Residue frames as a rotation matrix with the C-alpha (Angstrom) as fourth column:
MET 1
-0.573 0.410 0.710 35.84
-0.489 0.524 -0.697 -19.74
-0.658 -0.746 -0.100 11.84
TRP 2
-0.590 0.389 -0.708 34.07
-0.562 0.433 0.705 -22.57
0.581 0.813 -0.037 10.05
VAL 3
-0.291 0.601 0.744 30.87
-0.750 0.339 -0.568 -23.97
-0.594 -0.723 0.352 11.58
ARG 4
-0.629 -0.093 -0.772 30.55
-0.648 0.612 0.454 -27.57
0.430 0.785 -0.445 10.36
ALA 5
0.336 0.925 -0.179 27.87
-0.687 0.371 0.624 -30.15
0.644 -0.087 0.760 10.58
HIS 6
0.377 -0.223 -0.899 30.12
0.344 0.935 -0.087 -32.76
0.860 -0.277 0.429 12.34
VAL 7
-0.685 -0.538 0.491 31.17
-0.242 -0.467 -0.850 -30.37
0.687 -0.701 0.190 15.18
GLU 8
-0.184 0.594 -0.783 29.61
0.720 0.624 0.304 -31.86
0.669 -0.508 -0.543 18.29
ALA 9
0.266 0.277 -0.924 29.89
0.877 -0.467 0.113 -28.82
-0.400 -0.840 -0.367 20.63
LEU 10
0.011 -0.062 0.998 29.24
0.671 -0.739 -0.054 -25.39
0.741 0.671 0.033 19.26
PRO 11
-0.924 -0.200 -0.326 29.95
0.378 -0.605 -0.701 -22.23
-0.057 -0.771 0.635 21.31
GLY 12
0.154 0.932 -0.328 26.82
0.863 -0.288 -0.415 -20.28
-0.481 -0.219 -0.849 22.43
PRO 13
0.574 0.184 0.798 25.98
0.722 -0.574 -0.386 -17.04
0.387 0.798 -0.462 20.63
GLY 14
0.978 -0.207 0.018 27.77
-0.187 -0.841 0.508 -14.90
-0.090 -0.500 -0.861 23.16
GLU 15
0.317 -0.902 0.294 30.96
0.071 0.331 0.941 -16.94
-0.946 -0.277 0.168 22.87
THR 16
0.209 -0.146 0.967 30.80
0.963 0.204 -0.178 -16.90
-0.171 0.968 0.183 19.16
ALA 17
0.873 0.220 0.436 30.41
0.338 -0.917 -0.213 -13.07
0.353 0.334 -0.874 19.21
THR 18
0.779 -0.626 -0.036 33.39
-0.355 -0.487 0.798 -12.68
-0.517 -0.609 -0.602 21.41
ALA 19
0.178 -0.671 0.720 35.40
0.451 0.706 0.546 -15.01
-0.875 0.227 0.428 19.16
LEU 20
0.275 -0.030 0.961 34.84
0.941 -0.198 -0.275 -12.86
0.198 0.980 -0.026 16.00
ARG 21
-0.275 -0.438 -0.856 36.53
0.397 -0.863 0.314 -9.67
-0.876 -0.253 0.411 15.21
ALA 22
0.565 0.437 -0.700 35.83
-0.348 -0.642 -0.683 -7.01
-0.748 0.630 -0.211 12.66
ASP 23
0.201 -0.423 -0.884 36.92
-0.979 -0.097 -0.177 -8.17
-0.011 0.901 -0.434 9.18
ASP 24
-0.649 -0.185 0.737 36.81
-0.304 0.952 -0.028 -11.91
-0.697 -0.242 -0.675 10.31
VAL 25
-0.316 0.570 -0.758 35.09
-0.863 0.160 0.480 -14.31
0.395 0.806 0.441 7.94
VAL 26
-0.557 0.145 0.818 32.84
-0.462 0.764 -0.451 -17.05
-0.690 -0.629 -0.358 9.22
LEU 27
-0.597 0.277 -0.752 31.51
-0.687 0.306 0.659 -19.82
0.413 0.911 0.008 7.03
VAL 28
-0.560 0.486 0.670 28.40
-0.453 0.498 -0.740 -21.69
-0.694 -0.718 -0.059 7.95
ASP 29
-0.834 0.340 -0.435 26.49
-0.300 0.382 0.874 -24.36
0.463 0.859 -0.217 6.02
LEU 30
-0.050 0.919 0.391 23.01
-0.963 -0.147 0.225 -25.70
0.264 -0.365 0.893 6.49
GLY 31
-0.062 -0.053 -0.997 24.22
0.116 0.991 -0.060 -29.07
0.991 -0.120 -0.055 7.88
VAL 32
-0.954 -0.139 -0.264 23.92
0.277 -0.084 -0.957 -27.38
0.110 -0.987 0.119 11.28
PRO 33
-0.069 0.944 -0.322 20.51
0.946 -0.040 -0.322 -26.50
-0.317 -0.326 -0.890 13.04
ARG 34
0.114 0.328 0.938 18.89
0.739 -0.659 0.141 -23.48
0.664 0.677 -0.318 11.70
GLY 35
0.955 0.212 -0.209 19.04
0.292 -0.527 0.798 -21.79
0.059 -0.823 -0.565 15.07
VAL 36
0.263 -0.950 -0.168 22.81
0.575 0.014 0.818 -22.07
-0.775 -0.312 0.550 14.89
VAL 37
-0.206 -0.293 0.934 22.90
0.961 -0.243 0.135 -20.57
0.187 0.925 0.332 11.43
SER 38
0.578 0.587 0.567 20.95
0.448 -0.809 0.381 -17.61
0.682 0.034 -0.731 12.59
ALA 39
0.923 -0.213 -0.322 23.01
0.238 -0.341 0.909 -17.09
-0.303 -0.916 -0.264 15.70
VAL 40
0.021 -0.985 0.171 26.30
0.802 0.119 0.585 -17.27
-0.597 0.125 0.793 13.85
VAL 41
-0.138 0.024 0.990 25.14
0.850 -0.510 0.131 -14.87
0.508 0.860 0.050 11.28
ALA 42
0.823 0.546 0.157 23.79
0.331 -0.685 0.649 -12.47
0.462 -0.482 -0.744 13.96
ALA 43
0.640 -0.670 -0.376 27.04
0.411 -0.114 0.904 -12.66
-0.649 -0.733 0.203 15.91
ALA 44
-0.288 -0.748 0.598 29.09
0.945 -0.120 0.305 -11.89
-0.157 0.653 0.741 12.71
GLU 45
0.218 0.382 0.898 26.91
0.572 -0.796 0.199 -8.80
0.791 0.470 -0.392 12.02
CYS 46
0.963 0.223 -0.148 27.35
0.245 -0.514 0.822 -7.61
0.107 -0.828 -0.550 15.57
ARG 47
0.382 -0.914 -0.133 31.13
0.341 0.006 0.940 -7.87
-0.859 -0.405 0.314 15.34
GLU 48
0.604 -0.061 -0.794 31.28
-0.615 -0.670 -0.416 -6.47
-0.507 0.740 -0.442 11.81
ALA 49
-0.582 -0.661 0.474 32.56
-0.238 0.696 0.678 -9.76
-0.778 0.282 -0.562 10.58
ARG 50
-0.344 0.401 -0.849 31.57
-0.933 -0.045 0.356 -11.26
0.104 0.915 0.390 7.19
ALA 51
-0.110 0.432 0.895 29.11
-0.342 0.829 -0.443 -14.24
-0.933 -0.355 0.057 7.28
VAL 52
-0.528 -0.029 -0.849 29.22
-0.835 0.197 0.513 -16.60
0.152 0.980 -0.128 4.33
LEU 53
0.062 0.697 0.715 26.44
-0.630 0.583 -0.513 -18.96
-0.774 -0.419 0.475 4.01
SER 54
-0.870 -0.186 -0.456 26.81
-0.462 0.628 0.626 -22.28
0.170 0.755 -0.633 2.00
ALA 55
-0.021 0.976 0.216 23.19
-0.946 0.051 -0.320 -23.19
-0.323 -0.211 0.923 1.37
SER 56
0.111 0.010 -0.994 24.03
-0.491 0.870 -0.046 -26.95
0.864 0.493 0.102 1.22
PRO 57
-0.797 0.485 0.360 22.47
0.604 0.651 0.460 -29.29
-0.012 0.584 -0.812 1.98
TYR 58
-0.682 0.550 0.481 19.52
-0.156 -0.753 0.640 -27.26
0.714 0.361 0.599 0.64
ALA 59
-0.275 0.672 -0.688 16.93
0.961 0.210 -0.180 -26.48
0.024 -0.710 -0.703 3.36
ALA 60
0.652 0.622 0.433 14.66
0.551 -0.781 0.294 -23.54
0.521 0.047 -0.852 4.09
VAL 61
-0.509 -0.851 -0.127 16.92
0.751 -0.368 -0.548 -20.65
0.420 -0.375 0.826 5.26
PRO 62
0.269 0.529 -0.805 15.65
0.832 -0.548 -0.082 -18.19
-0.485 -0.648 -0.588 7.92
ASN 63
0.716 0.147 0.682 15.23
0.540 -0.736 -0.408 -14.69
0.442 0.661 -0.607 6.36
ASP 64
0.911 -0.411 0.031 17.44
-0.331 -0.685 0.649 -13.10
-0.245 -0.601 -0.760 8.96
ALA 65
0.251 -0.856 0.451 20.33
0.316 0.513 0.798 -15.49
-0.915 -0.058 0.399 8.03
LEU 66
0.223 -0.017 0.975 19.92
0.971 0.097 -0.220 -14.67
-0.091 0.995 0.039 4.40
ASP 67
0.904 0.228 0.361 19.77
0.264 -0.963 -0.054 -10.93
0.335 0.145 -0.931 5.02
GLY 68
0.797 -0.600 0.078 23.01
-0.403 -0.430 0.808 -11.01
-0.451 -0.675 -0.584 7.04
CYS 69
0.282 -0.735 0.617 25.12
0.497 0.662 0.561 -13.15
-0.820 0.149 0.552 4.64
ASP 70
0.834 -0.220 -0.505 27.48
-0.529 -0.578 -0.622 -11.68
-0.156 0.786 -0.598 2.06
PRO 71
-0.432 0.695 -0.575 27.50
-0.830 -0.057 0.554 -13.95
0.353 0.716 0.602 0.13
CYS 72
0.327 0.625 0.709 25.03
-0.597 0.718 -0.358 -16.86
-0.733 -0.306 0.608 0.02
VAL 73
-0.559 -0.585 -0.588 26.65
-0.820 0.286 0.495 -19.59
-0.121 0.759 -0.640 -1.92
VAL 74
0.271 0.812 0.517 24.42
-0.468 0.581 -0.666 -22.23
-0.841 -0.061 0.538 -3.57
GLY 75
-0.705 -0.560 0.436 25.03
0.033 0.588 0.808 -24.92
-0.709 0.584 -0.396 -6.02
GLU 76
-0.841 0.315 -0.441 23.31
-0.517 -0.226 0.825 -25.11
0.160 0.922 0.353 -9.38
ARG 77
-0.622 0.600 -0.503 20.98
0.404 0.796 0.451 -27.85
0.671 0.078 -0.738 -8.36
ASN 78
-0.249 0.502 -0.828 19.70
0.957 -0.003 -0.290 -25.90
-0.148 -0.865 -0.479 -5.26
ALA 79
-0.977 -0.202 -0.066 19.51
0.183 -0.958 0.222 -22.57
-0.108 0.204 0.973 -6.82
ALA 80
-0.578 0.813 0.074 15.92
-0.130 -0.181 0.975 -23.01
0.806 0.554 0.210 -7.98
ALA 81
0.129 0.573 -0.809 14.75
0.810 0.411 0.420 -24.36
0.573 -0.709 -0.411 -4.79
LEU 82
-0.491 -0.231 -0.840 16.21
0.768 -0.570 -0.292 -21.42
-0.411 -0.788 0.458 -2.92
ALA 83
-0.987 0.131 0.091 14.78
-0.067 -0.860 0.506 -18.91
0.145 0.493 0.858 -5.38
ASP 84
-0.213 0.962 -0.169 11.24
0.124 0.198 0.972 -20.48
0.969 0.186 -0.161 -4.97
ALA 85
-0.284 0.050 -0.958 11.50
0.893 0.377 -0.245 -20.37
0.348 -0.925 -0.152 -1.15
C-alpha cells in the first residue's frame, strides 16, 4: 500500500487496518495530512505490518509516527531539519 499526496479519497483508519496484513509494507510520505500519517502508521503497527515514512516534503513529524516507522527515509537536505525538530 502506498499513500500518496494526490490520492483524493483515503480509507479511514479502520479500513486501512483491515487492508493491511502481517508482513505487509506501507509507504507514506508527508505530502498527506499528518493525521493520515499517524493513522496509517498506527494501523500498520496494529496489524504487524511495516510502515516506511518518507519525510518529504519536510514537515514536522508527529512523534508517534516516527516511533512506529521502520525506517524513516529522509533526503540529505531535510536530514538536518528533521534532526533539529
